[in-house]
Legacy VTK file of the C-alpha trace (Angstrom):
# vtk DataFile Version 3.0
C-alpha trace
ASCII
DATASET POLYDATA
POINTS 89 float
31.298 54.031 -21.694
34.185 52.619 -19.686
34.929 48.912 -19.861
36.336 47.925 -16.456
38.107 44.676 -15.640
36.709 42.845 -12.608
39.733 42.899 -10.305
38.266 43.451 -6.845
35.337 42.437 -4.648
33.260 45.525 -5.485
33.369 44.898 -9.232
32.788 41.162 -8.700
29.625 42.065 -6.760
28.514 44.369 -9.590
29.138 41.564 -12.083
26.989 39.180 -10.009
24.196 41.725 -9.406
23.633 42.620 -13.065
21.717 39.544 -14.332
19.092 39.648 -11.547
18.527 43.312 -12.365
18.246 42.635 -16.096
15.891 39.667 -15.737
13.819 40.820 -12.752
10.630 40.926 -14.848
11.223 37.562 -16.533
9.110 35.055 -14.581
10.862 31.987 -16.023
14.407 33.117 -15.266
16.142 31.373 -12.381
19.291 33.015 -11.091
22.329 30.774 -10.603
23.815 30.879 -7.127
26.634 33.401 -6.709
29.123 30.735 -5.638
28.346 28.742 -8.796
29.124 31.766 -10.979
32.292 32.515 -9.027
33.423 28.891 -9.446
33.421 29.364 -13.231
36.122 32.023 -12.835
38.162 30.157 -10.209
41.141 28.270 -11.715
41.091 25.830 -8.769
37.478 24.809 -9.478
37.181 25.131 -13.267
39.228 22.587 -15.231
38.940 24.726 -18.387
41.683 26.911 -16.948
44.083 24.107 -17.861
43.493 25.168 -21.464
42.751 28.881 -21.200
41.954 31.861 -19.024
39.016 34.097 -18.240
38.779 37.801 -17.577
35.515 39.450 -16.569
34.587 42.989 -17.473
31.739 45.295 -16.549
30.492 48.149 -18.686
29.297 51.399 -17.125
27.506 54.360 -18.616
28.658 57.984 -18.362
27.153 58.325 -14.873
28.944 55.193 -13.622
25.804 53.026 -13.613
26.427 49.408 -14.545
24.986 48.654 -17.972
26.600 45.390 -19.072
28.949 42.526 -18.267
31.268 40.435 -20.415
32.503 37.025 -19.227
34.730 35.695 -22.027
36.778 32.534 -21.676
39.834 32.364 -23.897
41.090 28.904 -24.732
44.457 27.802 -25.997
44.637 25.292 -28.850
44.741 21.737 -27.569
47.025 19.151 -29.120
45.343 16.652 -31.389
44.907 13.414 -29.434
46.600 10.292 -30.721
44.055 7.594 -31.635
44.039 4.712 -29.169
42.775 2.124 -31.644
43.783 1.569 -35.239
41.103 2.504 -37.783
38.757 -0.285 -38.793
39.258 -1.350 -42.420
LINES 1 90
89 0 1 2 3 4 5 6 7 8 9 10 11 12 13 14 15 16 17 18 19 20 21 22 23 24 25 26 27 28 29 30 31 32 33 34 35 36 37 38 39 40 41 42 43 44 45 46 47 48 49 50 51 52 53 54 55 56 57 58 59 60 61 62 63 64 65 66 67 68 69 70 71 72 73 74 75 76 77 78 79 80 81 82 83 84 85 86 87 88
């Protein structure tokens, strides 16, 4: 089962189309808008990219049919903030 990185418009469309297919029989599921999902993976719109990166993958079966999607976000360690106020004694 190949794990393919989402690097072009076709794979991005497959990534977006999977959840509606998976949850089509779930009456309480509400699909997020495509542009909202895309914004999560856009460094210009998602401030978490200041501290990490995201790579999307899709998983296909032997016949090439989409069977899964992985949207991990990897974060870098953040420096410990300096306290602004002295501790209360």
